[in-house]
C-alpha positions in Angstrom: 11.3 -13.3 6.7 13.6 -9.8 5.5 12.8 -10.9 1.8 9.2 -10.9 1.5 9.6 -7.3 3.4 11.7 -5.8 1.0 9.9 -7.3 -1.9 6.8 -6.1 0.1 7.7 -2.2 0.1 9.2 -2.6 -3.7 5.3 -3.1 -4.1 5.0 -0.7 -2.5 6.8 1.8 -4.2 5.4 0.6 -6.9 1.9 1.0 -6.2 3.2 4.8 -4.5 4.9 5.5 -8.0 1.1 3.8 -10.1 -0.1 6.2 -7.4 0.9 9.7 -8.4 1.1 9.1 -12.3 -2.4 9.0 -11.9 -2.4 5.3 -14.0 -4.9 3.5 -15.2 -4.4 -0.2 -13.8 -4.0 1.1 -10.0 -7.4 1.9 -10.3 -9.5 -0.9 -11.4 -10.6 -4.2 -9.5 -7.9 -5.4 -9.9 -5.3 -3.3 -8.3 -6.8 -2.3 -6.1 -7.3 -6.4 -5.1 -3.2 -5.5 -5.5 -3.0 -2.3 -3.4 -5.3 -4.9 -0.6 -3.2 -7.6 -0.2 -0.1 -6.0 -0.3 -1.7 -4.2 3.1 -2.1 -7.5 4.5 0.7 -10.2 3.3 2.7 -6.8 5.0 0.5 -7.2 7.9 0.9 -11.3 8.6 4.6 -10.5 7.0 5.3 -7.3 10.7 3.2 -9.7 13.3 5.4 -13.5 12.2 8.7 -10.3 12.5 10.4 -11.4 15.6 13.4 -9.2 15.3 13.1 -6.3 16.1 15.2 -3.6 13.6 14.5 -0.4 11.2 13.6 -2.6 8.7 10.4 -3.7 10.4 9.3 -0.1 10.9 9.9 0.6 6.9 7.6 -1.8 6.8 5.0 -0.4 9.9 5.5 3.4 7.8 5.0 1.4 4.3 1.5 -0.3 5.7 0.4 2.2 6.7 1.5 4.2 4.2 -0.7 2.5 2.2 -3.6 2.6 4.2 -3.6 6.4 4.3 -3.1 6.5 0.2 -6.2 4.7 0.2 -8.1 7.1 2.4 -6.8 10.0 1.0 -8.1 8.0 -3.0 -11.4 7.7 -1.2 -11.6 11.2 -0.1 -11.2 12.3 -3.9 -13.5 9.8 -5.5 -16.2 10.7 -3.3 -15.3 14.5 -3.8 -15.0 14.7 -7.4 -18.5 12.2 -7.9 -20.2 14.8 -6.2 -19.2 17.6 -8.1 -22.1 19.0 -10.8 
């Protein structure tokens, strides 16, 4: 489970980097699907992980961070879309 969690957190860091640089591959349907799938896999790995520890907490923080980024992205989208 450690390697799956590490890979998911690495994907989350890549998504965060792409979000900061406003990369176009992240903001299309493929990017959104990749974003959501990484969160779903993160939740699955978190639920299957039996041992408690710091790395499990880091995975949880990473997943919640991605959910927060999605909410901010949706808010930015609707705010800029409503501008004349």
